[in-house]
N, C-alpha and C positions, 0 to 999 in steps of 0.2 A: 648649239656649239658647246663642247665640253671645255673644261679648264685646260686640258692638255693641248687642245686645238688652239686655244687663245694664246697660250705661251709660245707655241711654235710660229704663230703668225706675227707676233710682236717682237721677236728677237731680231736685233739689228744685224745687218749684213757684216761679215768680218771685214776688218780694216785691211786694205791691200797695202803691202809693203813693197816698195820698189828699191832694190839695192843700189841701182845706178843713181837714182835721185838722191838717196841718202849719202852716197859717196861724194856727189857733186856739191851738196850743201855742206858737208863736213869739210871738204877741200876749200870752198869759198870762205867759210868761217875761219879756218886756220890761216888762210892767206891774208884776210883782213886784219886779224889779230896780230899776225906776225909783222905786217907792215907797220902797225901802230907800235909794236914792241921795238922795231928798228928805227923809228923816227927820232931825229935829233932833238935834243932838249930845246933848242931855239925854236924849232917848228911846233913842238908841243906847247910852248909858251904862247905862240901865236894863236893856237887853237883854244887856249884857255884851260889846259889841263896840265897836271903835274906828271912827273915820271912815275910816281907811286900809283896814280890813277891809271896810267897806261899799262903798268905792270899788272895791276889788279884785273883790268879788262882782259889782258892776255891770259893770265892763269885761270880766270874764271871759266874759260871754255873747256878746260879739262875736268872741271867739277860738275858741270851741267850734264843732265841726262836727256836733253830735249832732242838730240839728233836721232 
């Protein structure tokens, strides 16, 4: 077996990208973050988080590139 044959046999299969799955995950992420953003301060206090923490969680979704 030559070096070239070894390389071609050990290369990983390409990652499959499903656009529909990506949109569904993006939509779910936005809806969850938006619901947290629109939660009243009284309910946030019951959950043990501040408005600043809720806002940080909401705006973080636009900075992440994991989608």
